[in-house]
mmCIF file of the C-alpha atoms, coordinates in Angstrom:
data_MODEL
# 
_entry.id   MODEL 
# 
loop_
_atom_site.group_PDB 
_atom_site.id 
_atom_site.type_symbol 
_atom_site.label_atom_id 
_atom_site.label_alt_id 
_atom_site.label_comp_id 
_atom_site.label_asym_id 
_atom_site.label_entity_id 
_atom_site.label_seq_id 
_atom_site.pdbx_PDB_ins_code 
_atom_site.Cartn_x 
_atom_site.Cartn_y 
_atom_site.Cartn_z 
_atom_site.occupancy 
_atom_site.B_iso_or_equiv 
_atom_site.pdbx_formal_charge 
_atom_site.auth_seq_id 
_atom_site.auth_comp_id 
_atom_site.auth_asym_id 
_atom_site.auth_atom_id 
_atom_site.pdbx_PDB_model_num 
ATOM 1   C CA . MET A 1 1   ? 0.000   0.000   0.000   1.00 0.00 ? 1   MET A CA 1 
ATOM 2   C CA . LYS A 1 2   ? 1.089   3.562   -0.713  1.00 0.00 ? 2   LYS A CA 1 
ATOM 3   C CA . LYS A 1 3   ? 0.125   7.015   0.450   1.00 0.00 ? 3   LYS A CA 1 
ATOM 4   C CA . ILE A 1 4   ? -3.358  8.090   -0.576  1.00 0.00 ? 4   ILE A CA 1 
ATOM 5   C CA . GLU A 1 5   ? -1.963  10.439  -3.229  1.00 0.00 ? 5   GLU A CA 1 
ATOM 6   C CA . ASP A 1 6   ? -0.086  7.587   -4.913  1.00 0.00 ? 6   ASP A CA 1 
ATOM 7   C CA . LEU A 1 7   ? -2.778  4.909   -5.090  1.00 0.00 ? 7   LEU A CA 1 
ATOM 8   C CA . LYS A 1 8   ? -3.359  3.440   -8.541  1.00 0.00 ? 8   LYS A CA 1 
ATOM 9   C CA . VAL A 1 9   ? -7.121  3.859   -8.369  1.00 0.00 ? 9   VAL A CA 1 
ATOM 10  C CA . GLN A 1 10  ? -9.470  6.825   -8.624  1.00 0.00 ? 10  GLN A CA 1 
ATOM 11  C CA . ILE A 1 11  ? -10.975 7.847   -5.295  1.00 0.00 ? 11  ILE A CA 1 
ATOM 12  C CA . PHE A 1 12  ? -14.532 9.211   -5.324  1.00 0.00 ? 12  PHE A CA 1 
ATOM 13  C CA . ALA A 1 13  ? -16.152 10.780  -2.266  1.00 0.00 ? 13  ALA A CA 1 
ATOM 14  C CA . ASP A 1 14  ? -19.785 10.231  -1.241  1.00 0.00 ? 14  ASP A CA 1 
ATOM 15  C CA . GLY A 1 15  ? -21.684 13.180  0.146   1.00 0.00 ? 15  GLY A CA 1 
ATOM 16  C CA . ALA A 1 16  ? -24.620 15.567  0.093   1.00 0.00 ? 16  ALA A CA 1 
ATOM 17  C CA . ASP A 1 17  ? -23.493 18.269  2.511   1.00 0.00 ? 17  ASP A CA 1 
ATOM 18  C CA . LYS A 1 18  ? -22.335 21.214  0.403   1.00 0.00 ? 18  LYS A CA 1 
ATOM 19  C CA . LEU A 1 19  ? -19.431 22.324  2.590   1.00 0.00 ? 19  LEU A CA 1 
ATOM 20  C CA . GLU A 1 20  ? -18.133 18.785  3.019   1.00 0.00 ? 20  GLU A CA 1 
ATOM 21  C CA . MET A 1 21  ? -18.438 18.119  -0.722  1.00 0.00 ? 21  MET A CA 1 
ATOM 22  C CA . LEU A 1 22  ? -16.500 21.258  -1.564  1.00 0.00 ? 22  LEU A CA 1 
ATOM 23  C CA . ASP A 1 23  ? -13.845 20.361  0.982   1.00 0.00 ? 23  ASP A CA 1 
ATOM 24  C CA . MET A 1 24  ? -13.396 16.926  -0.586  1.00 0.00 ? 24  MET A CA 1 
ATOM 25  C CA . TYR A 1 25  ? -13.488 18.416  -4.081  1.00 0.00 ? 25  TYR A CA 1 
ATOM 26  C CA . SER A 1 26  ? -10.561 20.682  -3.169  1.00 0.00 ? 26  SER A CA 1 
ATOM 27  C CA . LYS A 1 27  ? -8.338  17.679  -2.424  1.00 0.00 ? 27  LYS A CA 1 
ATOM 28  C CA . PRO A 1 28  ? -6.300  16.692  -5.500  1.00 0.00 ? 28  PRO A CA 1 
ATOM 29  C CA . TYR A 1 29  ? -6.549  12.964  -4.745  1.00 0.00 ? 29  TYR A CA 1 
ATOM 30  C CA . ILE A 1 30  ? -10.364 13.073  -4.957  1.00 0.00 ? 30  ILE A CA 1 
ATOM 31  C CA . LYS A 1 31  ? -11.121 12.409  -8.621  1.00 0.00 ? 31  LYS A CA 1 
ATOM 32  C CA . GLY A 1 32  ? -14.921 12.492  -8.504  1.00 0.00 ? 32  GLY A CA 1 
ATOM 33  C CA . MET A 1 33  ? -18.022 12.734  -6.335  1.00 0.00 ? 33  MET A CA 1 
ATOM 34  C CA . THR A 1 34  ? -21.244 10.776  -5.882  1.00 0.00 ? 34  THR A CA 1 
ATOM 35  C CA . THR A 1 35  ? -24.439 11.375  -3.966  1.00 0.00 ? 35  THR A CA 1 
ATOM 36  C CA . ASN A 1 36  ? -27.736 9.540   -3.438  1.00 0.00 ? 36  ASN A CA 1 
ATOM 37  C CA . PRO A 1 37  ? -31.232 10.051  -1.962  1.00 0.00 ? 37  PRO A CA 1 
ATOM 38  C CA . THR A 1 38  ? -30.241 8.556   1.405   1.00 0.00 ? 38  THR A CA 1 
ATOM 39  C CA . LEU A 1 39  ? -27.395 11.046  1.858   1.00 0.00 ? 39  LEU A CA 1 
ATOM 40  C CA . MET A 1 40  ? -29.609 13.929  0.770   1.00 0.00 ? 40  MET A CA 1 
ATOM 41  C CA . LYS A 1 41  ? -32.347 12.994  3.234   1.00 0.00 ? 41  LYS A CA 1 
ATOM 42  C CA . LYS A 1 42  ? -29.764 12.718  6.007   1.00 0.00 ? 42  LYS A CA 1 
ATOM 43  C CA . VAL A 1 43  ? -28.707 16.359  5.585   1.00 0.00 ? 43  VAL A CA 1 
ATOM 44  C CA . GLY A 1 44  ? -32.263 17.641  5.058   1.00 0.00 ? 44  GLY A CA 1 
ATOM 45  C CA . ILE A 1 45  ? -32.195 18.488  1.342   1.00 0.00 ? 45  ILE A CA 1 
ATOM 46  C CA . THR A 1 46  ? -35.724 19.084  0.063   1.00 0.00 ? 46  THR A CA 1 
ATOM 47  C CA . ASP A 1 47  ? -35.064 20.707  -3.333  1.00 0.00 ? 47  ASP A CA 1 
ATOM 48  C CA . TYR A 1 48  ? -33.010 18.231  -5.345  1.00 0.00 ? 48  TYR A CA 1 
ATOM 49  C CA . ARG A 1 49  ? -32.806 20.372  -8.489  1.00 0.00 ? 49  ARG A CA 1 
ATOM 50  C CA . ALA A 1 50  ? -31.713 23.511  -6.636  1.00 0.00 ? 50  ALA A CA 1 
ATOM 51  C CA . PHE A 1 51  ? -29.101 21.674  -4.584  1.00 0.00 ? 51  PHE A CA 1 
ATOM 52  C CA . SER A 1 52  ? -27.636 19.916  -7.613  1.00 0.00 ? 52  SER A CA 1 
ATOM 53  C CA . LYS A 1 53  ? -27.464 22.977  -9.831  1.00 0.00 ? 53  LYS A CA 1 
ATOM 54  C CA . ASP A 1 54  ? -25.904 24.987  -7.007  1.00 0.00 ? 54  ASP A CA 1 
ATOM 55  C CA . ILE A 1 55  ? -23.110 22.473  -6.313  1.00 0.00 ? 55  ILE A CA 1 
ATOM 56  C CA . LEU A 1 56  ? -22.427 22.174  -10.045 1.00 0.00 ? 56  LEU A CA 1 
ATOM 57  C CA . THR A 1 57  ? -21.600 25.877  -10.218 1.00 0.00 ? 57  THR A CA 1 
ATOM 58  C CA . GLN A 1 58  ? -18.464 25.035  -8.217  1.00 0.00 ? 58  GLN A CA 1 
ATOM 59  C CA . ILE A 1 59  ? -17.751 21.409  -9.165  1.00 0.00 ? 59  ILE A CA 1 
ATOM 60  C CA . LYS A 1 60  ? -17.297 21.512  -12.917 1.00 0.00 ? 60  LYS A CA 1 
ATOM 61  C CA . ASP A 1 61  ? -14.165 19.532  -13.719 1.00 0.00 ? 61  ASP A CA 1 
ATOM 62  C CA . LYS A 1 62  ? -14.659 16.243  -11.830 1.00 0.00 ? 62  LYS A CA 1 
ATOM 63  C CA . PRO A 1 63  ? -17.350 13.591  -12.450 1.00 0.00 ? 63  PRO A CA 1 
ATOM 64  C CA . LEU A 1 64  ? -20.389 14.022  -10.217 1.00 0.00 ? 64  LEU A CA 1 
ATOM 65  C CA . SER A 1 65  ? -23.157 11.396  -10.021 1.00 0.00 ? 65  SER A CA 1 
ATOM 66  C CA . PHE A 1 66  ? -26.792 12.258  -9.227  1.00 0.00 ? 66  PHE A CA 1 
ATOM 67  C CA . GLU A 1 67  ? -29.438 9.562   -8.874  1.00 0.00 ? 67  GLU A CA 1 
ATOM 68  C CA . VAL A 1 68  ? -32.928 9.318   -10.366 1.00 0.00 ? 68  VAL A CA 1 
ATOM 69  C CA . PHE A 1 69  ? -35.773 9.029   -7.855  1.00 0.00 ? 69  PHE A CA 1 
ATOM 70  C CA . SER A 1 70  ? -38.356 7.087   -9.840  1.00 0.00 ? 70  SER A CA 1 
ATOM 71  C CA . ASP A 1 71  ? -39.222 3.396   -10.156 1.00 0.00 ? 71  ASP A CA 1 
ATOM 72  C CA . ASP A 1 72  ? -41.296 4.009   -13.291 1.00 0.00 ? 72  ASP A CA 1 
ATOM 73  C CA . PHE A 1 73  ? -39.351 3.489   -16.511 1.00 0.00 ? 73  PHE A CA 1 
ATOM 74  C CA . GLU A 1 74  ? -40.790 6.462   -18.401 1.00 0.00 ? 74  GLU A CA 1 
ATOM 75  C CA . GLU A 1 75  ? -40.377 8.851   -15.482 1.00 0.00 ? 75  GLU A CA 1 
ATOM 76  C CA . MET A 1 76  ? -36.904 7.465   -14.769 1.00 0.00 ? 76  MET A CA 1 
ATOM 77  C CA . GLU A 1 77  ? -35.844 8.286   -18.313 1.00 0.00 ? 77  GLU A CA 1 
ATOM 78  C CA . ARG A 1 78  ? -37.363 11.769  -18.137 1.00 0.00 ? 78  ARG A CA 1 
ATOM 79  C CA . GLN A 1 79  ? -35.545 12.506  -14.881 1.00 0.00 ? 79  GLN A CA 1 
ATOM 80  C CA . ALA A 1 80  ? -32.270 11.156  -16.259 1.00 0.00 ? 80  ALA A CA 1 
ATOM 81  C CA . ILE A 1 81  ? -32.430 13.401  -19.323 1.00 0.00 ? 81  ILE A CA 1 
ATOM 82  C CA . GLU A 1 82  ? -33.036 16.450  -17.146 1.00 0.00 ? 82  GLU A CA 1 
ATOM 83  C CA . ILE A 1 83  ? -30.301 15.544  -14.645 1.00 0.00 ? 83  ILE A CA 1 
ATOM 84  C CA . ALA A 1 84  ? -27.795 15.050  -17.468 1.00 0.00 ? 84  ALA A CA 1 
ATOM 85  C CA . SER A 1 85  ? -28.598 18.525  -18.782 1.00 0.00 ? 85  SER A CA 1 
ATOM 86  C CA . TRP A 1 86  ? -27.301 20.122  -15.579 1.00 0.00 ? 86  TRP A CA 1 
ATOM 87  C CA . GLY A 1 87  ? -23.634 19.722  -16.487 1.00 0.00 ? 87  GLY A CA 1 
ATOM 88  C CA . GLU A 1 88  ? -21.150 18.055  -18.827 1.00 0.00 ? 88  GLU A CA 1 
ATOM 89  C CA . ASN A 1 89  ? -19.466 16.326  -15.878 1.00 0.00 ? 89  ASN A CA 1 
ATOM 90  C CA . VAL A 1 90  ? -22.733 14.750  -14.661 1.00 0.00 ? 90  VAL A CA 1 
ATOM 91  C CA . TYR A 1 91  ? -23.268 10.995  -14.523 1.00 0.00 ? 91  TYR A CA 1 
ATOM 92  C CA . VAL A 1 92  ? -26.832 9.842   -13.928 1.00 0.00 ? 92  VAL A CA 1 
ATOM 93  C CA . LYS A 1 93  ? -27.070 7.128   -11.273 1.00 0.00 ? 93  LYS A CA 1 
ATOM 94  C CA . ILE A 1 94  ? -29.612 4.451   -12.093 1.00 0.00 ? 94  ILE A CA 1 
ATOM 95  C CA . PRO A 1 95  ? -29.955 1.141   -10.203 1.00 0.00 ? 95  PRO A CA 1 
ATOM 96  C CA . VAL A 1 96  ? -29.552 -1.986  -12.303 1.00 0.00 ? 96  VAL A CA 1 
ATOM 97  C CA . ILE A 1 97  ? -33.072 -3.005  -11.188 1.00 0.00 ? 97  ILE A CA 1 
ATOM 98  C CA . ASN A 1 98  ? -36.075 -1.227  -9.713  1.00 0.00 ? 98  ASN A CA 1 
ATOM 99  C CA . SER A 1 99  ? -37.766 -2.059  -6.400  1.00 0.00 ? 99  SER A CA 1 
ATOM 100 C CA . ARG A 1 100 ? -39.882 -4.732  -8.131  1.00 0.00 ? 100 ARG A CA 1 
ATOM 101 C CA . ASN A 1 101 ? -36.713 -6.509  -9.305  1.00 0.00 ? 101 ASN A CA 1 
ATOM 102 C CA . GLU A 1 102 ? -37.390 -5.455  -12.897 1.00 0.00 ? 102 GLU A CA 1 
ATOM 103 C CA . SER A 1 103 ? -34.390 -4.622  -15.053 1.00 0.00 ? 103 SER A CA 1 
ATOM 104 C CA . ASN A 1 104 ? -33.707 -0.958  -15.762 1.00 0.00 ? 104 ASN A CA 1 
ATOM 105 C CA . LEU A 1 105 ? -31.208 -1.800  -18.490 1.00 0.00 ? 105 LEU A CA 1 
ATOM 106 C CA . GLU A 1 106 ? -33.448 -0.972  -21.436 1.00 0.00 ? 106 GLU A CA 1 
ATOM 107 C CA . VAL A 1 107 ? -33.846 2.556   -20.079 1.00 0.00 ? 107 VAL A CA 1 
ATOM 108 C CA . ILE A 1 108 ? -30.101 2.757   -19.488 1.00 0.00 ? 108 ILE A CA 1 
ATOM 109 C CA . ARG A 1 109 ? -29.387 1.595   -23.039 1.00 0.00 ? 109 ARG A CA 1 
ATOM 110 C CA . ARG A 1 110 ? -31.634 4.314   -24.477 1.00 0.00 ? 110 ARG A CA 1 
ATOM 111 C CA . LEU A 1 111 ? -29.888 6.946   -22.361 1.00 0.00 ? 111 LEU A CA 1 
ATOM 112 C CA . LEU A 1 112 ? -26.444 5.809   -23.470 1.00 0.00 ? 112 LEU A CA 1 
ATOM 113 C CA . GLU A 1 113 ? -27.634 5.992   -27.068 1.00 0.00 ? 113 GLU A CA 1 
ATOM 114 C CA . LYS A 1 114 ? -28.496 9.647   -26.338 1.00 0.00 ? 114 LYS A CA 1 
ATOM 115 C CA . ASN A 1 115 ? -24.877 10.151  -25.155 1.00 0.00 ? 115 ASN A CA 1 
ATOM 116 C CA . ILE A 1 116 ? -25.929 10.441  -21.504 1.00 0.00 ? 116 ILE A CA 1 
ATOM 117 C CA . LYS A 1 117 ? -23.289 9.112   -19.129 1.00 0.00 ? 117 LYS A CA 1 
ATOM 118 C CA . VAL A 1 118 ? -24.694 6.622   -16.593 1.00 0.00 ? 118 VAL A CA 1 
ATOM 119 C CA . ASN A 1 119 ? -23.519 5.259   -13.259 1.00 0.00 ? 119 ASN A CA 1 
ATOM 120 C CA . ILE A 1 120 ? -25.221 1.852   -12.956 1.00 0.00 ? 120 ILE A CA 1 
ATOM 121 C CA . THR A 1 121 ? -25.646 1.404   -9.236  1.00 0.00 ? 121 THR A CA 1 
ATOM 122 C CA . CYS A 1 122 ? -26.835 -1.259  -6.746  1.00 0.00 ? 122 CYS A CA 1 
ATOM 123 C CA . VAL A 1 123 ? -24.951 -4.051  -8.543  1.00 0.00 ? 123 VAL A CA 1 
ATOM 124 C CA . PHE A 1 124 ? -24.797 -7.008  -6.144  1.00 0.00 ? 124 PHE A CA 1 
ATOM 125 C CA . THR A 1 125 ? -24.449 -10.213 -8.161  1.00 0.00 ? 125 THR A CA 1 
ATOM 126 C CA . LYS A 1 126 ? -22.636 -11.777 -11.088 1.00 0.00 ? 126 LYS A CA 1 
ATOM 127 C CA . THR A 1 127 ? -26.056 -12.148 -12.722 1.00 0.00 ? 127 THR A CA 1 
ATOM 128 C CA . HIS A 1 128 ? -26.440 -8.360  -12.584 1.00 0.00 ? 128 HIS A CA 1 
ATOM 129 C CA . ILE A 1 129 ? -23.024 -7.960  -14.186 1.00 0.00 ? 129 ILE A CA 1 
ATOM 130 C CA . ASP A 1 130 ? -23.751 -10.485 -16.922 1.00 0.00 ? 130 ASP A CA 1 
ATOM 131 C CA . SER A 1 131 ? -27.066 -8.803  -17.733 1.00 0.00 ? 131 SER A CA 1 
ATOM 132 C CA . ILE A 1 132 ? -25.375 -5.404  -17.994 1.00 0.00 ? 132 ILE A CA 1 
ATOM 133 C CA . TYR A 1 133 ? -22.814 -6.824  -20.386 1.00 0.00 ? 133 TYR A CA 1 
ATOM 134 C CA . ALA A 1 134 ? -25.444 -8.577  -22.498 1.00 0.00 ? 134 ALA A CA 1 
ATOM 135 C CA . GLU A 1 135 ? -27.533 -5.401  -22.847 1.00 0.00 ? 135 GLU A CA 1 
ATOM 136 C CA . LEU A 1 136 ? -24.822 -2.751  -23.116 1.00 0.00 ? 136 LEU A CA 1 
ATOM 137 C CA . ASN A 1 137 ? -21.777 -4.377  -24.692 1.00 0.00 ? 137 ASN A CA 1 
ATOM 138 C CA . GLY A 1 138 ? -20.789 -2.266  -27.660 1.00 0.00 ? 138 GLY A CA 1 
ATOM 139 C CA . GLN A 1 139 ? -22.123 1.037   -26.302 1.00 0.00 ? 139 GLN A CA 1 
ATOM 140 C CA . THR A 1 140 ? -19.585 3.829   -26.727 1.00 0.00 ? 140 THR A CA 1 
ATOM 141 C CA . THR A 1 141 ? -20.922 6.384   -24.230 1.00 0.00 ? 141 THR A CA 1 
ATOM 142 C CA . PRO A 1 142 ? -19.004 6.180   -20.920 1.00 0.00 ? 142 PRO A CA 1 
ATOM 143 C CA . PHE A 1 143 ? -20.693 4.354   -18.056 1.00 0.00 ? 143 PHE A CA 1 
ATOM 144 C CA . ILE A 1 144 ? -19.762 3.140   -14.585 1.00 0.00 ? 144 ILE A CA 1 
ATOM 145 C CA . VAL A 1 145 ? -20.676 -0.209  -13.039 1.00 0.00 ? 145 VAL A CA 1 
ATOM 146 C CA . SER A 1 146 ? -20.912 0.272   -9.254  1.00 0.00 ? 146 SER A CA 1 
ATOM 147 C CA . VAL A 1 147 ? -20.491 -3.027  -7.423  1.00 0.00 ? 147 VAL A CA 1 
ATOM 148 C CA . PHE A 1 148 ? -21.765 -2.641  -3.846  1.00 0.00 ? 148 PHE A CA 1 
ATOM 149 C CA . ALA A 1 149 ? -18.859 -4.595  -2.416  1.00 0.00 ? 149 ALA A CA 1 
ATOM 150 C CA . GLY A 1 150 ? -19.156 -3.139  1.073   1.00 0.00 ? 150 GLY A CA 1 
ATOM 151 C CA . SER A 1 151 ? -22.823 -4.096  1.339   1.00 0.00 ? 151 SER A CA 1 
ATOM 152 C CA . ILE A 1 152 ? -22.116 -7.564  -0.072  1.00 0.00 ? 152 ILE A CA 1 
ATOM 153 C CA . ALA A 1 153 ? -19.483 -8.066  2.644   1.00 0.00 ? 153 ALA A CA 1 
ATOM 154 C CA . ASP A 1 154 ? -22.016 -7.020  5.309   1.00 0.00 ? 154 ASP A CA 1 
ATOM 155 C CA . THR A 1 155 ? -24.028 -10.160 4.496   1.00 0.00 ? 155 THR A CA 1 
ATOM 156 C CA . GLY A 1 156 ? -21.050 -12.387 5.304   1.00 0.00 ? 156 GLY A CA 1 
ATOM 157 C CA . VAL A 1 157 ? -20.338 -13.044 1.623   1.00 0.00 ? 157 VAL A CA 1 
ATOM 158 C CA . GLU A 1 158 ? -16.898 -12.182 0.263   1.00 0.00 ? 158 GLU A CA 1 
ATOM 159 C CA . PRO A 1 159 ? -17.326 -9.587  -2.511  1.00 0.00 ? 159 PRO A CA 1 
ATOM 160 C CA . TYR A 1 160 ? -13.992 -10.212 -4.227  1.00 0.00 ? 160 TYR A CA 1 
ATOM 161 C CA . ASP A 1 161 ? -15.145 -12.725 -6.836  1.00 0.00 ? 161 ASP A CA 1 
ATOM 162 C CA . THR A 1 162 ? -18.039 -10.461 -7.808  1.00 0.00 ? 162 THR A CA 1 
ATOM 163 C CA . VAL A 1 163 ? -15.755 -7.456  -8.240  1.00 0.00 ? 163 VAL A CA 1 
ATOM 164 C CA . LYS A 1 164 ? -13.206 -9.489  -10.199 1.00 0.00 ? 164 LYS A CA 1 
ATOM 165 C CA . HIS A 1 165 ? -15.994 -10.833 -12.411 1.00 0.00 ? 165 HIS A CA 1 
ATOM 166 C CA . ALA A 1 166 ? -17.031 -7.268  -13.237 1.00 0.00 ? 166 ALA A CA 1 
ATOM 167 C CA . VAL A 1 167 ? -13.468 -6.220  -14.034 1.00 0.00 ? 167 VAL A CA 1 
ATOM 168 C CA . ASP A 1 168 ? -12.846 -9.297  -16.197 1.00 0.00 ? 168 ASP A CA 1 
ATOM 169 C CA . THR A 1 169 ? -16.202 -9.022  -17.981 1.00 0.00 ? 169 THR A CA 1 
ATOM 170 C CA . PHE A 1 170 ? -15.611 -5.436  -19.066 1.00 0.00 ? 170 PHE A CA 1 
ATOM 171 C CA . ALA A 1 171 ? -11.840 -5.679  -19.502 1.00 0.00 ? 171 ALA A CA 1 
ATOM 172 C CA . MET A 1 172 ? -12.072 -4.770  -23.190 1.00 0.00 ? 172 MET A CA 1 
ATOM 173 C CA . GLY A 1 173 ? -14.517 -1.892  -22.694 1.00 0.00 ? 173 GLY A CA 1 
ATOM 174 C CA . ALA A 1 174 ? -12.480 1.305   -22.824 1.00 0.00 ? 174 ALA A CA 1 
ATOM 175 C CA . ASN A 1 175 ? -15.567 3.359   -21.938 1.00 0.00 ? 175 ASN A CA 1 
ATOM 176 C CA . VAL A 1 176 ? -16.548 1.247   -18.900 1.00 0.00 ? 176 VAL A CA 1 
ATOM 177 C CA . GLU A 1 177 ? -15.223 1.789   -15.372 1.00 0.00 ? 177 GLU A CA 1 
ATOM 178 C CA . ILE A 1 178 ? -15.764 -0.578  -12.441 1.00 0.00 ? 178 ILE A CA 1 
ATOM 179 C CA . LEU A 1 179 ? -16.423 1.073   -9.105  1.00 0.00 ? 179 LEU A CA 1 
ATOM 180 C CA . TRP A 1 180 ? -15.930 -0.650  -5.730  1.00 0.00 ? 180 TRP A CA 1 
ATOM 181 C CA . ALA A 1 181 ? -18.700 1.005   -3.688  1.00 0.00 ? 181 ALA A CA 1 
ATOM 182 C CA . GLY A 1 182 ? -18.547 1.236   0.076   1.00 0.00 ? 182 GLY A CA 1 
ATOM 183 C CA . VAL A 1 183 ? -14.910 0.673   1.036   1.00 0.00 ? 183 VAL A CA 1 
ATOM 184 C CA . LYS A 1 184 ? -14.958 -0.078  4.768   1.00 0.00 ? 184 LYS A CA 1 
ATOM 185 C CA . GLU A 1 185 ? -11.331 -0.897  5.541   1.00 0.00 ? 185 GLU A CA 1 
ATOM 186 C CA . ILE A 1 186 ? -7.866  -0.208  4.164   1.00 0.00 ? 186 ILE A CA 1 
ATOM 187 C CA . MET A 1 187 ? -7.422  -3.821  3.021   1.00 0.00 ? 187 MET A CA 1 
ATOM 188 C CA . ALA A 1 188 ? -10.478 -3.445  0.772   1.00 0.00 ? 188 ALA A CA 1 
ATOM 189 C CA . ILE A 1 189 ? -8.603  -0.689  -1.070  1.00 0.00 ? 189 ILE A CA 1 
ATOM 190 C CA . LYS A 1 190 ? -5.682  -3.051  -1.563  1.00 0.00 ? 190 LYS A CA 1 
ATOM 191 C CA . TYR A 1 191 ? -7.994  -5.697  -3.021  1.00 0.00 ? 191 TYR A CA 1 
ATOM 192 C CA . ALA A 1 192 ? -9.665  -3.122  -5.274  1.00 0.00 ? 192 ALA A CA 1 
ATOM 193 C CA . ILE A 1 193 ? -6.273  -2.125  -6.647  1.00 0.00 ? 193 ILE A CA 1 
ATOM 194 C CA . ASP A 1 194 ? -5.129  -5.747  -7.008  1.00 0.00 ? 194 ASP A CA 1 
ATOM 195 C CA . TYR A 1 195 ? -8.289  -6.540  -9.001  1.00 0.00 ? 195 TYR A CA 1 
ATOM 196 C CA . LYS A 1 196 ? -7.722  -3.457  -11.176 1.00 0.00 ? 196 LYS A CA 1 
ATOM 197 C CA . CYS A 1 197 ? -10.882 -1.604  -10.189 1.00 0.00 ? 197 CYS A CA 1 
ATOM 198 C CA . HIS A 1 198 ? -10.960 1.841   -11.731 1.00 0.00 ? 198 HIS A CA 1 
ATOM 199 C CA . ILE A 1 199 ? -12.759 3.671   -8.908  1.00 0.00 ? 199 ILE A CA 1 
ATOM 200 C CA . ILE A 1 200 ? -13.433 3.292   -5.182  1.00 0.00 ? 200 ILE A CA 1 
ATOM 201 C CA . THR A 1 201 ? -15.774 5.275   -2.941  1.00 0.00 ? 201 THR A CA 1 
ATOM 202 C CA . VAL A 1 202 ? -14.282 5.930   0.487   1.00 0.00 ? 202 VAL A CA 1 
ATOM 203 C CA . PRO A 1 203 ? -16.178 7.258   3.542   1.00 0.00 ? 203 PRO A CA 1 
ATOM 204 C CA . ASP A 1 204 ? -14.610 9.694   6.006   1.00 0.00 ? 204 ASP A CA 1 
ATOM 205 C CA . ALA A 1 205 ? -14.043 6.994   8.631   1.00 0.00 ? 205 ALA A CA 1 
ATOM 206 C CA . VAL A 1 206 ? -11.716 5.127   6.275   1.00 0.00 ? 206 VAL A CA 1 
ATOM 207 C CA . PHE A 1 207 ? -9.921  8.287   5.126   1.00 0.00 ? 207 PHE A CA 1 
ATOM 208 C CA . ASP A 1 208 ? -8.933  8.805   8.757   1.00 0.00 ? 208 ASP A CA 1 
ATOM 209 C CA . ARG A 1 209 ? -7.057  5.480   8.740   1.00 0.00 ? 209 ARG A CA 1 
ATOM 210 C CA . PHE A 1 210 ? -4.756  6.268   5.839   1.00 0.00 ? 210 PHE A CA 1 
ATOM 211 C CA . SER A 1 211 ? -2.177  7.681   8.249   1.00 0.00 ? 211 SER A CA 1 
ATOM 212 C CA . ARG A 1 212 ? -1.658  4.130   9.558   1.00 0.00 ? 212 ARG A CA 1 
ATOM 213 C CA . ILE A 1 213 ? -0.424  2.722   6.248   1.00 0.00 ? 213 ILE A CA 1 
ATOM 214 C CA . GLY A 1 214 ? 3.118   1.437   6.612   1.00 0.00 ? 214 GLY A CA 1 
ATOM 215 C CA . LEU A 1 215 ? 3.271   1.788   10.391  1.00 0.00 ? 215 LEU A CA 1 
ATOM 216 C CA . ASN A 1 216 ? 5.408   -0.707  12.319  1.00 0.00 ? 216 ASN A CA 1 
ATOM 217 C CA . LEU A 1 217 ? 3.120   -3.214  14.056  1.00 0.00 ? 217 LEU A CA 1 
ATOM 218 C CA . GLU A 1 218 ? 5.310   -3.455  17.169  1.00 0.00 ? 218 GLU A CA 1 
ATOM 219 C CA . GLU A 1 219 ? 5.150   0.324   17.562  1.00 0.00 ? 219 GLU A CA 1 
ATOM 220 C CA . MET A 1 220 ? 1.398   0.251   16.990  1.00 0.00 ? 220 MET A CA 1 
ATOM 221 C CA . ALA A 1 221 ? 1.030   -2.333  19.757  1.00 0.00 ? 221 ALA A CA 1 
ATOM 222 C CA . CYS A 1 222 ? 2.999   -0.158  22.198  1.00 0.00 ? 222 CYS A CA 1 
ATOM 223 C CA . ASN A 1 223 ? 1.006   2.937   21.256  1.00 0.00 ? 223 ASN A CA 1 
ATOM 224 C CA . LYS A 1 224 ? -2.257  1.074   21.732  1.00 0.00 ? 224 LYS A CA 1 
ATOM 225 C CA . VAL A 1 225 ? -1.224  -0.079  25.212  1.00 0.00 ? 225 VAL A CA 1 
ATOM 226 C CA . LYS A 1 226 ? -0.204  3.491   26.080  1.00 0.00 ? 226 LYS A CA 1 
ATOM 227 C CA . SER A 1 227 ? -3.611  4.760   24.996  1.00 0.00 ? 227 SER A CA 1 
ATOM 228 C CA . PHE A 1 228 ? -5.319  2.141   27.190  1.00 0.00 ? 228 PHE A CA 1 
ATOM 229 C CA . ASN A 1 229 ? -3.185  3.207   30.152  1.00 0.00 ? 229 ASN A CA 1 
ATOM 230 C CA . ASN A 1 230 ? -3.892  6.901   29.584  1.00 0.00 ? 230 ASN A CA 1 
ATOM 231 C CA . GLU A 1 231 ? -7.607  6.326   29.308  1.00 0.00 ? 231 GLU A CA 1 
ATOM 232 C CA . ALA A 1 232 ? -7.604  4.292   32.526  1.00 0.00 ? 232 ALA A CA 1 
ATOM 233 C CA . GLU A 1 233 ? -5.899  6.954   34.648  1.00 0.00 ? 233 GLU A CA 1 
ATOM 234 C CA . ASN A 1 234 ? -9.136  8.160   36.246  1.00 0.00 ? 234 ASN A CA 1 
ATOM 235 C CA . ILE A 1 235 ? -10.648 4.733   36.725  1.00 0.00 ? 235 ILE A CA 1 
ATOM 236 C CA . ARG A 1 236 ? -10.454 3.184   40.214  1.00 0.00 ? 236 ARG A CA 1 
ATOM 237 C CA . ILE A 1 237 ? -7.925  0.350   40.362  1.00 0.00 ? 237 ILE A CA 1 
ATOM 238 C CA . ILE A 1 238 ? -9.307  -3.098  41.207  1.00 0.00 ? 238 ILE A CA 1 
# 
């Protein structure tokens, strides 16, 4: 592992808080940004269009993904066309399926044919990946395949084979980037790089651990014991 600035993978930041997004945008090692309805709700955004257009006045030269809100195919496509019109650096996030487990790929294909860049999100299985390839192989408009590796791992299933399958499946697609979504530990970044993922999304909690890369384990053990001792100073001894 190397310092964050030297990693051979693009780092995207998730967010919906304007000040935090602009802070991450200012960092040269952040190559793009993503957001989603959950993050927007968390920070109390009620006007999606106004928020998005406002942030795009300051983030113009890095990819920024905004998600559609509809489960209906026709409305999904309408929203995607509008969202794409907000900026040349915009990717439209669309889940690979809707909430009824119906494929959204026909809509995505039509958008790509209109030269709208898409971030295909909520990819959990090899079946999802194979269906994306079957529907979209040969498209020339750039698109991202976001494998939810962190969420897969939360179920107790190792996500590595799924990520590798995505990378291998689209290895010849110069316009396709594979994104490891939801990095939750430093070792996941190492695996993403080893598997030749193009992009990773990293939350703040993991950014804070980058300073530990390369530390001597014996020294870390001593420092950890010291911290335990310091924190126990005001606790009554047995």
